C-alpha positions as CSV (number, residue, x, y, z in Angstrom):
1,M,30.5,4.3,56.9
2,N,32.7,3.2,54.1
3,V,31.5,2.1,50.6
4,R,31.5,-1.6,51.5
5,E,29.2,-1.0,54.6
6,I,26.9,1.2,52.5
7,L,26.6,-1.3,49.7
8,K,25.9,-4.1,52.2
9,L,23.1,-2.1,53.8
10,V,21.6,-1.3,50.4
11,E,21.8,-5.0,49.3
12,Q,19.8,-5.9,52.4
13,R,17.1,-3.4,51.8
14,K,13.5,-4.4,51.8
15,E,11.4,-4.2,48.6
16,N,9.6,-1.1,49.7
17,H,12.8,1.0,50.3
18,H,13.3,3.4,47.4
19,F,15.1,6.3,48.9
20,V,18.2,7.0,51.0
21,K,18.8,9.8,53.5
22,W,22.5,10.3,53.9
23,W,24.8,12.6,55.8
24,R,28.5,13.4,55.9
25,I,30.9,12.5,58.8
26,E,31.2,16.1,59.7
27,D,27.4,16.1,60.2
28,D,27.2,19.4,58.3
29,F,25.3,18.1,55.2
30,L,22.2,16.0,54.8
31,D,20.6,14.9,51.6
32,Y,18.0,12.5,50.1
33,D,18.2,10.6,46.8
34,L,16.8,7.6,45.0
35,I,18.8,4.5,46.1
36,E,19.9,3.6,42.6
37,R,21.1,7.1,41.8
38,F,22.9,7.3,45.2
39,V,24.7,4.0,44.6
40,E,25.7,5.1,41.0
41,N,27.3,8.3,42.4
42,L,29.3,6.7,45.2
43,S,33.0,7.0,44.8
44,A,35.3,4.2,45.8
45,D,36.8,6.1,48.7
46,E,33.5,7.6,49.9
47,E,33.1,7.9,53.7
48,L,29.7,9.0,55.1
49,G,28.4,9.6,58.6
50,G,25.5,7.3,57.9
51,I,22.5,6.5,55.8
52,D,18.9,5.6,56.4
53,L,16.8,3.7,53.8
54,L,13.3,5.2,53.4
55,T,10.0,3.9,52.0
56,M,7.6,5.8,49.8
57,E,5.4,6.6,52.8
58,E,8.4,8.0,54.7
59,M,9.6,10.1,51.8
60,W,6.1,11.3,51.1
61,S,6.0,12.5,54.7
62,K,9.3,14.4,54.2
63,L,7.8,16.0,51.0
64,Q,4.6,17.0,52.8
65,K,6.7,18.6,55.6
66,I,8.5,21.0,53.2
67,A,5.7,21.5,50.6
68,G,2.7,21.6,52.9
69,T,-0.6,22.0,51.1
70,R,1.2,22.4,47.7
71,V,1.2,18.5,47.4
72,K,-1.7,16.2,47.7
73,L,-2.0,12.4,47.2
74,V,-5.0,11.7,45.0
75,N,-6.4,8.1,44.9
76,D,-7.7,7.5,41.4
77,A,-9.2,4.5,39.6
78,S,-6.1,4.4,37.4
79,G,-3.7,4.5,40.3
80,D,-2.4,7.0,42.9
81,K,-1.4,10.4,41.7
82,V,0.4,13.4,43.1
83,E,-1.2,16.8,42.6
84,W,1.5,19.5,42.9
85,V,0.8,23.2,42.9
86,H,4.0,25.2,42.2
87,Q,5.2,28.4,40.6
88,G,6.1,28.1,37.0
89,K,7.3,30.6,34.4
90,A,3.7,31.4,33.6
91,G,2.6,31.7,37.2
92,T,1.0,29.2,39.5
93,Q,0.6,25.8,37.9
94,T,-1.0,22.5,38.9
95,Q,0.7,19.4,37.8
96,V,-0.6,15.9,38.2
97,C,1.8,12.9,38.0
98,G,2.1,9.3,39.0
99,Y,2.9,8.5,42.7
100,T,6.3,7.1,41.8
101,P,9.7,7.3,43.6
102,E,11.1,9.3,40.7
103,N,8.3,11.9,40.7
104,I,8.4,12.2,44.5
105,M,12.2,12.8,44.3
106,S,11.8,15.4,41.5
107,I,9.2,17.4,43.4
108,F,11.2,17.1,46.6
109,D,14.3,18.5,44.9
110,V,12.4,21.5,43.5
111,E,10.6,22.1,46.8
112,S,13.7,21.9,48.9
113,K,15.7,24.0,46.4
114,G,18.5,21.5,46.8
115,N,18.9,22.3,50.5
116,P,16.9,19.7,52.5
117,V,18.6,20.4,55.9
118,G,15.9,20.2,58.6
119,S,13.7,18.0,56.4
């Protein structure tokens, strides 16, 4: 896929698509990103093997696959939240944050250690 094809697909996305799963032509690298950040980082001569647009639910499923019981979706009167148990500098910490694309991506990046292959 060239940049023109990628941008056309992104422009046609549905409102509930927030993430992109993309891979190189060589099929040796796979990654996930927020759609807006992905588009900002595209170079004019970029060639990719392909992309899939993902919803919050699909990305949440990917996160649960790599993080397991360390992440939990909590339905709260003030809105959905993510409860994330992770190792911090001071030991095991529990962090609660909003169920947003940005927070899901941040947790995914930490949990996958920048290597989401197989996710």
